[in-house]
C-alpha positions, -999 to 999 in steps of 0.1 A, spaced: -570 -655 601 -583 -656 565 -599 -691 565 -634 -693 551 -653 -722 567 -689 -733 575 -695 -702 597 -695 -681 565 -719 -703 545 -743 -679 528 -772 -703 531 -768 -706 569 -798 -694 588 -806 -689 625 -837 -699 645 -834 -663 658 -857 -649 631 -844 -613 632 -809 -625 623 -819 -637 589 -813 -608 565 -802 -586 594 -781 -557 580 -756 -559 609 -757 -591 629 -766 -622 609 -754 -656 620 -723 -652 598 -711 -623 620 -714 -631 657 -695 -601 672 -686 -601 709 -694 -574 734 -703 -567 770 -739 -560 780 -762 -556 810 -797 -569 808 -824 -550 826 -816 -554 863 -786 -576 857 -748 -574 859 -725 -567 830 -714 -599 811 -701 -611 778 -724 -617 749 -727 -621 712 -749 -601 689 -774 -622 668 -800 -602 649 -820 -580 674 -809 -601 703 -778 -608 725 -767 -644 732 -757 -647 769 -724 -665 772 -726 -668 810 -761 -684 808 -748 -708 782 -719 -718 804 -743 -725 833 -764 -747 811 -733 -766 801 -737 -760 764 -699 -757 756 -671 -782 758 -633 -783 752 -617 -752 738 -650 -734 733 -658 -738 770 -624 -723 779 -631 -693 756 -666 -688 769 -653 -688 804 -628 -661 794 -656 -641 777 -684 -642 803 -672 -615 826 -676 -577 826 -645 -572 804 -633 -592 773 -596 -588 781 -593 -625 793 -608 -636 760 -585 -614 740 -555 -629 758 -561 -665 748 -548 -681 715 -568 -675 684 -579 -712 679 -598 -710 712 -617 -679 702 -624 -695 669 -638 -726 686 -662 -704 705 -674 -689 672 -680 -723 658 -698 -735 689 -721 -705 692 -729 -706 654 -739 -743 657 -761 -735 688 -779 -707 669 -782 -726 636 -818 -731 625 -811 -768 620 -800 -772 656 -830 -754 672 -841 -786 690 -808 -787 709 -818 -756 730 -855 -757 726 -871 -742 758 -838 -724 768 -842 -693 746 -856 -672 774 -824 -678 794 -800 -675 765 -814 -646 745 -820 -610 755 -836 -583 734 -808 -559 725 -831 -529 728 -836 -537 765 -799 -541 773 -771 -516 780 -739 -520 761 -705 -513 777 -670 -507 766 -659 -542 756 -625 -542 773 -604 -523 797 -581 -502 775 -546 -504 789 -530 -483 761 -543 -466 731 -523 -457 699 -537 -437 670 -520 -442 637 -520 -420 606 -524 -448 580 -550 -431 558 -528 -416 531 -556 -396 515 -564 -379 548 -527 -373 555 -524 -357 520 -555 -336 523 -545 -324 558 -510 -317 547 -521 -296 518 -537 -272 542 -503 -265 557 -479 -274 529 -496 -272 496 -465 -281 476 -453 -309 499 -482 -323 519 -466 -355 530 -435 -354 553 -405 -374 541 -410 -402 566 -447 -410 558 -441 -437 531 -414 -454 552 -429 -453 587 -464 -462 599 -467 -429 618 -486 -429 651 -489 -413 685 -498 -425 719 -534 -414 728 -552 -413 761 -567 -446 771 -587 -432 800 -610 -412 777 -620 -440 754 -657 -444 757 -684 -466 742 -709 -454 716 -737 -433 729 -716 -416 756 -720 -377 754 -689 -359 742 -681 -327 762 -666 -299 741 -631 -294 754 -612 -263 767 -577 -255 757 -554 -229 742 -563 -216 707 -544 -192 685 -559 -184 651 -535 -168 627 -552 -135 630 -548 -133 667 -514 -121 682 -514 -144 712 -532 -175 723 -563 -175 744 -579 -201 766 -614 -213 760 -638 -238 745 -627 -254 712 -643 -236 682 -633 -262 656 -645 -295 669 -642 -324 644 -647 -361 640 -624 -387 624 -636 -418 606 -614 -447 617 -613 -484 623 -603 -496 657 -582 -526 663 -584 -546 696 -551 -563 704 -552 -600 715 -523 -619 730 -494 -596 738 -456 -599 736 -428 -598 761 -410 -565 767 -380 -564 743 -395 -590 719 -408 -576 687 -438 -592 668 -429 -602 633 -453 -589 606 -457 -626 595 -472 -635 629 -489 -602 637 -524 -617 628 -521 -639 659 -521 -608 681 -553 -592 667 -585 -600 686 -610 -579 666 -621 -547 650 -646 -519 658 -654 -484 646 -635 -456 662 -641 -418 662 -610 -400 673 -627 -366 681 -604 -337 674 -603 -301 685 -586 -287 655 -579 -252 668 -563 -266 700 -544 -292 680 -530 -267 655 -515 -246 682 -501 -273 704 -489 -301 681 -455 -287 671 -431 -302 679 -444 -332 698 -477 -340 682 -513 -342 694 -521 -337 731 -552 -319 745 -567 -316 710 -572 -353 710 -572 -366 746 -606 -354 757 -626 -383 741 -624 -412 717 -656 -432 709 -657 -468 699 -685 -490 688 -695 -517 714 -693 -548 693 -659 -565 685 -661 -580 650 -637 -609 649 -609 -615 623 -627 -648 615 -659 -630 606 -640 -607 583 -623 -635 564 -645 -632 533 -637 -595 530 -599 -598 530 -582 -585 499 -547 -578 486 -530 -546 499 -532 -521 470 -500 -519 451 -478 -489 457 -471 -464 429 -437 -472 412 -422 -440 427 -430 -450 463 -405 -469 484 -412 -505 492 -417 -514 529 -385 -521 548 -380 -559 553 -394 -559 589 -426 -545 575 -429 -568 545 -446 -602 544 -458 -616 511 -489 -633 526 -498 -601 544 -496 -582 511 -519 -608 495 -545 -609 522 -538 -581 547 -562 -554 535 -599 -554 543 -628 -544 520 -650 -526 546 -673 -498 535 -673 -469 559 -699 -441 563 -703 -409 584 -737 -394 592 -745 -361 608 -777 -352 627 -782 -317 641 -808 -303 665 -824 -284 636 -826 -316 615 -841 -335 644 -866 -307 651 -878 -310 615 -878 -349 617 -851 -351 590 -830 -382 589 -792 -380 595 -773 -367 565 -745 -389 551 -714 -368 549 -689 -393 536 -685 -429 523 -651 -444 523 -635 -479 525 -608 -495 547 -590 -506 516 -576 -471 512 -553 -475 542 -516 -472 532 -505 -498 558 -520 -531 567 -530 -538 603 -502 -564 606 -477 -537 596 -491 -514 624 -486 -542 650 -451 -551 637 -440 -514 637 -454 -507 671 -435 -536 687 -403 -534 666 -385 -515 692 -395 -539 720 -427 -522 731 -449 -548 748 -485 -549 736 -512 -563 760 -546 -578 755 -571 -550 754 -548 -524 739 -565 -504 712 -552 -491 679 -569 -465 657 -559 -468 620 -561 -430 614 -587 -413 594 -598 -434 564 -606 -410 535 -610 -421 499 -595 -404 469 -629 -391 459 -645 -359 473 -675 -378 487 -651 -399 508 -635 -374 531 -634 -387 566 -632 -355 586 -647 -320 586 -612 -306 583 -612 -320 548 -648 -315 539 -648 -279 548 -612 -273 536 -600 -262 570 -632 -243 578 -631 -222 546 -660 -240 529 -695 -243 545 -716 -275 544 -753 -267 537 -777 -290 555 -813 -300 545 -826 -282 576 -813 -248 563 -784 -249 587 -748 -249 577 -716 -263 593 -679 -259 590 -672 -277 623 -694 -294 649 -717 -274 671 -733 -283 704 -761 -308 700 -747 -323 668 -746 -361 666 -720 -380 645 -728 -416 636 -702 -440 620 -713 -472 603 -694 -500 585 -703 -530 564 -684 -559 548 -700 -568 515 -689 -594 489 -708 -612 462 -715 -648 472 -713 -640 510 -737 -625 535 -731 -589 544 -721 -581 580 -720 -548 599 -702 -533 629 -732 -515 645 -732 -478 653 -705 -456 667 -724 -425 679 -716 -394 699 -734 -362 706 -716 -329 714 -724 -314 748 -715 -277 757 -682 -270 772 
């Protein structure tokens, strides 16, 4: 999972000119997705600069062989679940083969075929990359957990289990949508502290959450746990994830069984699946725990995972409002954080989820939980930025916000950066709030 090879070479360039120096999709990235060209059916593709490489067309032209051909066949349909289900070495073979086809030095190999193989991304529609069978949202961002806990329990923000258990809840898979899908403000019961009884109506405290999404690859048999040492073999890729939250509905309903309607109305993911192989240069050791913290229980501990299981991915949240757009102001960056602040590695999330025998399946989706940083400029939700709605955020348009209003757009972005390697991105994860 962490091998650096020729696909990461910083000097590698593509004959697709827009890929060279592209902030998101250089030839070193090659994320997978599902797209529909103008007038065409949905199919699997790979982002390269401002274009999409058509896997179905490449198969018809007999450009793949061996394991790469098997992987391309699994990836050419309208959902990537079949690709996620196959072993990692086959997916890696596809990465190598596509990289070689797109390499500037190999241009002569597909000269004259570019019109069949490449589509302008701006002219294509992007879809949800996989059918989500199950969706689980974790709570692995310790700084978010601490900040949210302080609003309820100032003297004891983290519950006793937090540093022992990768806490999570089962979300609603049916309401996972691709970036750009409008987000309808939900209805539910709300009971502010000043009101004697709950009322039913539209959420007043709508929020975003800055998260990484994890796409599950090959699953496990019911009753057979996945060891933390082999969990990497079950991870197909990563995306950005916004777990929209109706804080007022959530606050009233969540005790004692946790989130329900306050979360189930919508979860937005970015359309491109960034592979574990593409992220190899950005793997780092899991940050050491403070001496007073307990060490992970044996089923959650693997030395290799501790050395390479964290990911150095810069995360950003931007807000655009109708007032800002009316004045032609750019989106305002609300927060900048990093995936290295997660308290648990992704392998630990997989191991814990399956430790009781739960069977994961290709296309299942994990959210890491909100990734906030220790610094005030790295808060991954409005709940934290506005201190539970007590502090107003002043915008360059003259507007102010405590929570999201109708017409507001939230944009998540992420990039892997490391000296000596080419930076790669995840593309946008965007949603605009529609009235209830």
